[in-house]
Biopython code that builds the backbone (N, CA, C, O; Angstrom):
import numpy as np
from Bio.PDB.StructureBuilder import StructureBuilder

atoms = [
    (1, "UNK", "N", (2.418, 21.515, -43.426)),
    (1, "UNK", "CA", (1.158, 20.779, -42.405)),
    (1, "UNK", "C", (2.059, 20.273, -41.197)),
    (1, "UNK", "O", (3.247, 19.951, -41.227)),
    (2, "UNK", "N", (1.334, 20.287, -40.318)),
    (2, "UNK", "CA", (2.289, 19.591, -38.871)),
    (2, "UNK", "C", (2.200, 17.999, -38.577)),
    (2, "UNK", "O", (1.167, 17.347, -38.734)),
    (3, "UNK", "N", (3.166, 17.586, -38.224)),
    (3, "UNK", "CA", (3.565, 16.182, -38.135)),
    (3, "UNK", "C", (2.136, 15.293, -37.272)),
    (3, "UNK", "O", (1.604, 15.667, -36.227)),
    (4, "UNK", "N", (1.842, 14.289, -37.939)),
    (4, "UNK", "CA", (1.251, 13.556, -37.089)),
    (4, "UNK", "C", (1.314, 12.714, -36.044)),
    (4, "UNK", "O", (2.204, 11.868, -36.120)),
    (5, "UNK", "N", (0.445, 12.693, -34.832)),
    (5, "UNK", "CA", (0.989, 12.685, -33.451)),
    (5, "UNK", "C", (0.683, 10.917, -33.591)),
    (5, "UNK", "O", (-0.189, 10.332, -34.234)),
    (6, "UNK", "N", (1.978, 10.279, -32.553)),
    (6, "UNK", "CA", (1.389, 9.097, -32.808)),
    (6, "UNK", "C", (0.105, 8.568, -32.332)),
    (6, "UNK", "O", (-0.574, 7.768, -32.975)),
    (7, "UNK", "N", (-0.252, 9.120, -30.997)),
    (7, "UNK", "CA", (-1.674, 9.195, -30.593)),
    (7, "UNK", "C", (-2.778, 9.001, -31.441)),
    (7, "UNK", "O", (-3.416, 7.951, -31.511)),
    (8, "UNK", "N", (-3.009, 10.076, -32.117)),
    (8, "UNK", "CA", (-3.724, 9.957, -33.247)),
    (8, "UNK", "C", (-3.741, 9.289, -34.248)),
    (8, "UNK", "O", (-4.711, 9.454, -34.988)),
    (9, "UNK", "N", (-2.596, 8.204, -34.682)),
    (9, "UNK", "CA", (-2.398, 7.001, -35.763)),
    (9, "UNK", "C", (-3.084, 6.079, -35.381)),
    (9, "UNK", "O", (-3.927, 5.490, -36.058)),
    (10, "UNK", "N", (-2.622, 5.740, -33.617)),
    (10, "UNK", "CA", (-3.143, 4.744, -33.244)),
    (10, "UNK", "C", (-4.810, 4.864, -32.760)),
    (10, "UNK", "O", (-5.500, 3.868, -32.542)),
    (11, "UNK", "N", (-5.154, 5.852, -32.676)),
    (11, "UNK", "CA", (-6.724, 6.022, -32.609)),
    (11, "UNK", "C", (-7.394, 5.568, -33.935)),
    (11, "UNK", "O", (-8.301, 4.737, -33.970)),
    (12, "UNK", "N", (-6.819, 6.241, -35.118)),
    (12, "UNK", "CA", (-7.383, 5.929, -36.115)),
    (12, "UNK", "C", (-7.546, 4.254, -36.259)),
    (12, "UNK", "O", (-8.623, 3.667, -36.363)),
    (13, "UNK", "N", (-6.052, 3.558, -36.237)),
    (13, "UNK", "CA", (-6.058, 2.140, -36.173)),
    (13, "UNK", "C", (-7.418, 1.539, -35.318)),
    (13, "UNK", "O", (-8.321, 0.885, -35.840)),
    (14, "UNK", "N", (-7.341, 1.908, -33.941)),
    (14, "UNK", "CA", (-8.441, 1.824, -33.297)),
    (14, "UNK", "C", (-9.802, 1.799, -33.772)),
    (14, "UNK", "O", (-10.540, 0.864, -33.463)),
    (15, "UNK", "N", (-10.286, 2.976, -34.672)),
    (15, "UNK", "CA", (-11.351, 2.733, -35.147)),
    (15, "UNK", "C", (-11.968, 2.437, -36.001)),
    (15, "UNK", "O", (-13.157, 2.481, -36.319)),
    (16, "UNK", "N", (-10.633, 1.950, -36.587)),
    (16, "UNK", "CA", (-10.964, 1.045, -38.061)),
    (16, "UNK", "C", (-11.125, 0.043, -37.614)),
    (16, "UNK", "O", (-11.757, -0.702, -38.363)),
    (17, "UNK", "N", (-10.787, -0.464, -36.503)),
    (17, "UNK", "CA", (-10.757, -2.128, -35.882)),
    (17, "UNK", "C", (-12.295, -2.053, -35.322)),
    (17, "UNK", "O", (-12.981, -3.074, -35.373)),
    (18, "UNK", "N", (-12.774, -0.970, -34.848)),
    (18, "UNK", "CA", (-14.024, -0.758, -34.144)),
    (18, "UNK", "C", (-15.070, -0.806, -35.054)),
    (18, "UNK", "O", (-16.165, -1.241, -34.701)),
    (19, "UNK", "N", (-14.882, -0.442, -36.100)),
    (19, "UNK", "CA", (-16.024, 0.181, -37.778)),
    (19, "UNK", "C", (-15.787, -1.462, -38.093)),
    (19, "UNK", "O", (-16.531, -2.255, -37.515)),
    (20, "UNK", "N", (-15.236, -1.732, -38.580)),
    (20, "UNK", "CA", (-14.485, -3.574, -38.857)),
    (20, "UNK", "C", (-15.538, -4.270, -37.882)),
    (20, "UNK", "O", (-16.642, -4.642, -38.279)),
    (21, "UNK", "N", (-15.034, -4.432, -36.388)),
    (21, "UNK", "CA", (-15.698, -5.334, -36.332)),
    (21, "UNK", "C", (-17.498, -5.367, -35.598)),
    (21, "UNK", "O", (-18.156, -6.109, -34.869)),
    (22, "UNK", "N", (-17.714, -3.867, -36.458)),
    (22, "UNK", "CA", (-18.998, -3.838, -36.148)),
    (22, "UNK", "C", (-20.201, -3.904, -37.621)),
    (22, "UNK", "O", (-21.399, -3.685, -37.794)),
    (23, "UNK", "N", (-18.917, -4.381, -38.530)),
    (23, "UNK", "CA", (-19.951, -4.508, -39.592)),
    (23, "UNK", "C", (-19.678, -3.319, -40.585)),
    (23, "UNK", "O", (-19.634, -3.447, -41.809)),
    (24, "UNK", "N", (-19.507, -2.182, -39.915)),
    (24, "UNK", "CA", (-20.060, -1.250, -40.672)),
    (24, "UNK", "C", (-18.764, -1.011, -41.730)),
    (24, "UNK", "O", (-18.881, 0.080, -42.288)),
    (25, "UNK", "N", (-17.883, -1.555, -42.035)),
    (25, "UNK", "CA", (-16.592, -1.538, -42.787)),
    (25, "UNK", "C", (-16.692, -2.666, -44.077)),
    (25, "UNK", "O", (-17.487, -3.533, -43.713)),
    (26, "UNK", "N", (-16.210, -2.953, -45.363)),
    (26, "UNK", "CA", (-16.148, -4.085, -46.184)),
    (26, "UNK", "C", (-14.533, -4.026, -46.069)),
    (26, "UNK", "O", (-13.884, -3.019, -45.786)),
    (27, "UNK", "N", (-13.941, -5.520, -46.390)),
    (27, "UNK", "CA", (-12.462, -5.391, -46.519)),
    (27, "UNK", "C", (-11.880, -4.292, -47.440)),
    (27, "UNK", "O", (-10.884, -3.627, -47.155)),
    (28, "UNK", "N", (-12.441, -4.197, -48.316)),
    (28, "UNK", "CA", (-11.672, -2.986, -49.590)),
    (28, "UNK", "C", (-12.216, -1.890, -48.491)),
    (28, "UNK", "O", (-11.303, -2.247, -47.746)),
    (29, "UNK", "N", (-12.664, -1.211, -47.974)),
    (29, "UNK", "CA", (-12.830, 0.003, -47.242)),
    (29, "UNK", "C", (-12.007, 0.042, -46.504)),
    (29, "UNK", "O", (-11.199, 0.970, -46.544)),
    (30, "UNK", "N", (-11.918, -0.992, -45.534)),
    (30, "UNK", "CA", (-10.432, -1.046, -44.817)),
    (30, "UNK", "C", (-9.316, -1.074, -45.254)),
    (30, "UNK", "O", (-8.329, -0.665, -44.642)),
    (31, "UNK", "N", (-9.315, -1.409, -46.027)),
    (31, "UNK", "CA", (-7.792, -1.679, -47.204)),
    (31, "UNK", "C", (-7.426, 0.216, -47.533)),
    (31, "UNK", "O", (-6.374, 0.740, -47.167)),
    (32, "UNK", "N", (-8.255, 0.777, -48.081)),
    (32, "UNK", "CA", (-8.493, 1.534, -48.540)),
    (32, "UNK", "C", (-8.316, 3.099, -47.291)),
    (32, "UNK", "O", (-7.749, 4.170, -47.507)),
    (33, "UNK", "N", (-8.964, 2.680, -46.179)),
    (33, "UNK", "CA", (-8.611, 3.936, -45.075)),
    (33, "UNK", "C", (-7.700, 3.456, -44.188)),
    (33, "UNK", "O", (-7.449, 3.999, -43.112)),
    (34, "UNK", "N", (-7.156, 2.385, -44.624)),
    (34, "UNK", "CA", (-5.647, 2.009, -43.992)),
    (34, "UNK", "C", (-4.802, 2.528, -44.773)),
    (34, "UNK", "O", (-3.878, 3.132, -44.229)),
    (35, "UNK", "N", (-4.824, 2.486, -45.874)),
    (35, "UNK", "CA", (-3.583, 3.009, -47.000)),
    (35, "UNK", "C", (-3.487, 4.587, -47.129)),
    (35, "UNK", "O", (-2.438, 5.203, -47.320)),
    (36, "UNK", "N", (-4.969, 5.239, -46.970)),
    (36, "UNK", "CA", (-4.856, 6.923, -47.005)),
    (36, "UNK", "C", (-4.005, 7.188, -45.369)),
    (36, "UNK", "O", (-3.217, 8.112, -45.164)),
    (37, "UNK", "N", (-4.351, 6.276, -44.482)),
    (37, "UNK", "CA", (-3.572, 6.539, -43.209)),
    (37, "UNK", "C", (-2.056, 6.780, -42.654)),
    (37, "UNK", "O", (-1.477, 7.377, -41.746)),
    (38, "UNK", "N", (-1.757, 5.880, -43.854)),
    (38, "UNK", "CA", (-0.412, 5.593, -44.122)),
    (38, "UNK", "C", (0.236, 6.411, -44.924)),
    (38, "UNK", "O", (1.355, 6.845, -44.650)),
    (39, "UNK", "N", (-0.451, 6.718, -46.064)),
    (39, "UNK", "CA", (0.001, 7.763, -47.423)),
    (39, "UNK", "C", (0.168, 9.092, -45.782)),
    (39, "UNK", "O", (1.217, 9.306, -45.176)),
    (40, "UNK", "N", (-0.996, 9.635, -45.523)),
    (40, "UNK", "CA", (-0.843, 11.030, -44.419)),
    (40, "UNK", "C", (0.303, 10.853, -43.593)),
    (40, "UNK", "O", (0.988, 11.862, -43.425)),
    (41, "UNK", "N", (0.724, 9.629, -42.952)),
    (41, "UNK", "CA", (2.134, 8.994, -42.426)),
    (41, "UNK", "C", (3.017, 10.001, -43.371)),
    (41, "UNK", "O", (3.142, 11.215, -43.214)),
    (42, "UNK", "N", (3.540, 9.262, -44.294)),
    (42, "UNK", "CA", (4.436, 9.337, -45.139)),
    (42, "UNK", "C", (4.632, 10.983, -45.859)),
    (42, "UNK", "O", (5.660, 11.659, -45.902)),
    (43, "UNK", "N", (3.649, 11.219, -46.230)),
    (43, "UNK", "CA", (3.507, 13.072, -46.696)),
    (43, "UNK", "C", (3.680, 14.103, -45.682)),
    (43, "UNK", "O", (4.376, 15.095, -45.897)),
    (44, "UNK", "N", (3.005, 13.877, -44.468)),
    (44, "UNK", "CA", (3.317, 14.582, -42.776)),
    (44, "UNK", "C", (4.296, 14.236, -42.269)),
    (44, "UNK", "O", (5.182, 14.958, -41.812)),
    (45, "UNK", "N", (4.262, 13.410, -42.285)),
    (45, "UNK", "CA", (5.557, 12.555, -41.242)),
    (45, "UNK", "C", (4.809, 12.486, -39.830)),
    (45, "UNK", "O", (3.937, 13.224, -39.372)),
    (46, "UNK", "N", (5.519, 11.211, -39.219)),
    (46, "UNK", "CA", (5.133, 11.293, -37.724)),
    (46, "UNK", "C", (6.011, 11.483, -36.523)),
    (46, "UNK", "O", (7.233, 11.345, -36.465)),
    (47, "UNK", "N", (5.114, 11.850, -35.510)),
    (47, "UNK", "CA", (6.012, 13.299, -34.726)),
    (47, "UNK", "C", (6.279, 11.918, -33.549)),
    (47, "UNK", "O", (5.790, 11.942, -32.420)),
    (48, "UNK", "N", (7.039, 10.896, -34.011)),
    (48, "UNK", "CA", (8.108, 10.083, -33.056)),
    (48, "UNK", "C", (9.518, 9.622, -33.791)),
    (48, "UNK", "O", (9.910, 9.724, -34.954)),
    (49, "UNK", "N", (10.018, 9.148, -32.764)),
    (49, "UNK", "CA", (10.912, 8.127, -33.412)),
    (49, "UNK", "C", (11.017, 7.133, -33.969)),
    (49, "UNK", "O", (9.917, 7.094, -34.520)),
    (50, "UNK", "N", (11.620, 6.077, -34.325)),
    (50, "UNK", "CA", (11.686, 4.884, -34.829)),
    (50, "UNK", "C", (10.925, 3.891, -33.780)),
    (50, "UNK", "O", (9.925, 3.250, -34.104)),
    (51, "UNK", "N", (11.492, 3.843, -32.546)),
    (51, "UNK", "CA", (11.511, 3.416, -31.569)),
    (51, "UNK", "C", (10.519, 3.482, -31.087)),
    (51, "UNK", "O", (10.072, 2.447, -30.593)),
    (52, "UNK", "N", (9.673, 4.803, -31.005)),
    (52, "UNK", "CA", (8.405, 4.996, -30.345)),
    (52, "UNK", "C", (7.195, 3.932, -31.251)),
    (52, "UNK", "O", (6.267, 3.217, -30.873)),
    (53, "UNK", "N", (7.613, 4.179, -32.224)),
    (53, "UNK", "CA", (6.143, 3.655, -33.065)),
    (53, "UNK", "C", (6.304, 2.325, -33.084)),
    (53, "UNK", "O", (5.297, 1.690, -32.770)),
    (54, "UNK", "N", (7.606, 1.486, -33.455)),
    (54, "UNK", "CA", (7.817, 0.227, -33.285)),
    (54, "UNK", "C", (7.145, -0.242, -32.046)),
    (54, "UNK", "O", (6.526, -1.303, -32.128)),
    (55, "UNK", "N", (7.170, 0.354, -30.970)),
    (55, "UNK", "CA", (6.937, -0.179, -29.590)),
    (55, "UNK", "C", (5.145, 0.277, -29.942)),
    (55, "UNK", "O", (4.702, -0.662, -30.603)),
    (56, "UNK", "N", (4.420, 0.969, -29.808)),
    (56, "UNK", "CA", (3.323, 1.255, -30.383)),
    (56, "UNK", "C", (2.567, 0.368, -31.360)),
    (56, "UNK", "O", (1.446, -0.141, -31.373)),
    (57, "UNK", "N", (3.316, 0.377, -31.940)),
    (57, "UNK", "CA", (2.498, -1.276, -33.148)),
    (57, "UNK", "C", (2.803, -2.332, -32.762)),
    (57, "UNK", "O", (2.306, -3.368, -33.203)),
    (58, "UNK", "N", (3.793, -2.278, -31.746)),
    (58, "UNK", "CA", (3.601, -4.051, -31.205)),
    (58, "UNK", "C", (2.472, -3.782, -29.667)),
    (58, "UNK", "O", (1.649, -4.642, -29.353)),
    (59, "UNK", "N", (2.599, -2.815, -29.077)),
    (59, "UNK", "CA", (1.443, -2.768, -28.390)),
    (59, "UNK", "C", (-0.127, -2.870, -28.896)),
    (59, "UNK", "O", (-1.045, -3.328, -28.216)),
    (60, "UNK", "N", (-0.201, -2.518, -29.792)),
    (60, "UNK", "CA", (-1.638, -2.529, -31.051)),
    (60, "UNK", "C", (-1.834, -3.676, -31.168)),
    (60, "UNK", "O", (-2.855, -4.282, -30.842)),
    (61, "UNK", "N", (-0.774, -4.140, -31.699)),
    (61, "UNK", "CA", (-1.109, -5.631, -31.996)),
    (61, "UNK", "C", (-1.422, -6.445, -30.899)),
    (61, "UNK", "O", (-2.478, -7.061, -31.047)),
    (62, "UNK", "N", (-0.612, -6.710, -29.460)),
    (62, "UNK", "CA", (-1.069, -7.205, -28.666)),
    (62, "UNK", "C", (-2.412, -6.926, -28.013)),
    (62, "UNK", "O", (-2.869, -7.737, -27.207)),
    (63, "UNK", "N", (-3.250, -5.493, -28.417)),
    (63, "UNK", "CA", (-4.060, -5.461, -27.977)),
    (63, "UNK", "C", (-5.421, -5.619, -29.092)),
    (63, "UNK", "O", (-6.564, -5.186, -28.943)),
    (64, "UNK", "N", (-4.904, -6.315, -30.116)),
    (64, "UNK", "CA", (-5.731, -6.877, -31.103)),
    (64, "UNK", "C", (-6.084, -5.839, -32.189)),
    (64, "UNK", "O", (-6.727, -6.091, -33.208)),
    (65, "UNK", "N", (-5.583, -4.646, -31.840)),
    (65, "UNK", "CA", (-6.169, -3.366, -33.003)),
    (65, "UNK", "C", (-5.800, -3.625, -34.236)),
    (65, "UNK", "O", (-6.502, -3.306, -35.196)),
    (66, "UNK", "N", (-4.286, -4.428, -34.384)),
    (66, "UNK", "CA", (-3.951, -4.891, -35.729)),
    (66, "UNK", "C", (-3.734, -6.279, -35.778)),
    (66, "UNK", "O", (-3.685, -7.021, -34.796)),
    (67, "UNK", "N", (-3.609, -6.597, -36.934)),
    (67, "UNK", "CA", (-3.178, -8.144, -36.815)),
    (67, "UNK", "C", (-1.519, -8.379, -37.148)),
    (67, "UNK", "O", (-1.166, -7.265, -37.535)),
    (68, "UNK", "N", (-0.504, -9.141, -37.183)),
    (68, "UNK", "CA", (0.521, -8.944, -37.408)),
    (68, "UNK", "C", (0.883, -9.222, -39.547)),
    (68, "UNK", "O", (1.830, -9.417, -40.308)),
    (69, "UNK", "N", (-0.570, -9.054, -39.584)),
    (69, "UNK", "CA", (0.244, -8.962, -40.912)),
    (69, "UNK", "C", (0.039, -7.345, -41.634)),
    (69, "UNK", "O", (0.669, -6.894, -42.590)),
    (70, "UNK", "N", (-0.974, -6.713, -40.892)),
    (70, "UNK", "CA", (-1.275, -4.930, -40.895)),
    (70, "UNK", "C", (0.338, -4.697, -40.165)),
    (70, "UNK", "O", (1.272, -3.992, -40.545)),
    (71, "UNK", "N", (0.235, -5.419, -39.219)),
    (71, "UNK", "CA", (1.644, -4.490, -38.324)),
    (71, "UNK", "C", (2.880, -4.788, -39.627)),
    (71, "UNK", "O", (3.643, -3.850, -39.855)),
    (72, "UNK", "N", (3.021, -5.869, -40.312)),
    (72, "UNK", "CA", (3.920, -6.179, -41.046)),
    (72, "UNK", "C", (4.164, -4.994, -42.088)),
    (72, "UNK", "O", (5.168, -4.284, -42.142)),
    (73, "UNK", "N", (2.748, -4.914, -43.111)),
    (73, "UNK", "CA", (2.744, -3.850, -43.998)),
    (73, "UNK", "C", (2.832, -2.438, -43.313)),
    (73, "UNK", "O", (2.925, -1.600, -44.210)),
    (74, "UNK", "N", (2.838, -1.915, -42.208)),
    (74, "UNK", "CA", (2.869, -0.601, -41.925)),
    (74, "UNK", "C", (4.397, -0.584, -41.706)),
    (74, "UNK", "O", (5.042, 0.412, -42.036)),
    (75, "UNK", "N", (4.874, -1.454, -41.264)),
    (75, "UNK", "CA", (6.170, -1.035, -40.701)),
    (75, "UNK", "C", (7.150, -1.268, -42.087)),
    (75, "UNK", "O", (8.342, -0.962, -42.043)),
    (76, "UNK", "N", (6.570, -1.800, -43.234)),
    (76, "UNK", "CA", (7.563, -2.254, -44.306)),
    (76, "UNK", "C", (6.886, 0.081, -44.837)),
    (76, "UNK", "O", (7.376, 1.179, -44.571)),
    (77, "UNK", "N", (5.672, -0.376, -45.592)),
    (77, "UNK", "CA", (5.250, 1.007, -45.745)),
    (77, "UNK", "C", (6.090, 2.425, -45.062)),
    (77, "UNK", "O", (6.037, 3.438, -45.758)),
    (78, "UNK", "N", (6.867, 2.517, -43.708)),
    (78, "UNK", "CA", (6.882, 3.419, -42.994)),
    (78, "UNK", "C", (8.428, 3.226, -43.047)),
    (78, "UNK", "O", (9.070, 4.122, -42.499)),
    (79, "UNK", "N", (9.274, 2.009, -43.726)),
    (79, "UNK", "CA", (10.598, 1.878, -43.713)),
    (79, "UNK", "C", (11.100, 1.537, -42.106)),
    (79, "UNK", "O", (12.158, 1.769, -41.522)),
    (80, "UNK", "N", (10.258, 1.099, -41.824)),
    (80, "UNK", "CA", (10.681, 0.803, -39.970)),
    (80, "UNK", "C", (11.374, -0.423, -40.138)),
    (80, "UNK", "O", (12.183, -0.674, -39.246)),
    (81, "UNK", "N", (11.226, -1.514, -41.347)),
    (81, "UNK", "CA", (11.962, -2.689, -41.119)),
    (81, "UNK", "C", (13.129, -2.686, -42.555)),
    (81, "UNK", "O", (13.949, -3.595, -42.687)),
]
sb = StructureBuilder()
sb.init_structure("model")
sb.init_model(0)
sb.init_chain("A")
sb.init_seg("    ")
for serial, (resi, resn, name, xyz) in enumerate(atoms, 1):
    if name == "N":
        sb.init_residue(resn, " ", resi, " ")
    sb.init_atom(name, np.array(xyz, "f"), 0.0, 1.0, " ", f" {name:<3s}", serial, name[0])
structure = sb.get_structure()
């Protein structure tokens, strides 16, 4: 399997946020889909270095795509902290 691109992962996070804001997802569904996206990253690897991932997550936080809690969770699950 090919590594997951950083851009694709950020787009997934953005899509989750959009669906959540539109009321199309319950919190439990958001959590399940986020866990699935993280699991995919861990299985297929991410096509980016640690610095690029950290910067992308910081940018996503600043743009309101993710919360500080979600950012911390992703960093922990990916072994960035």
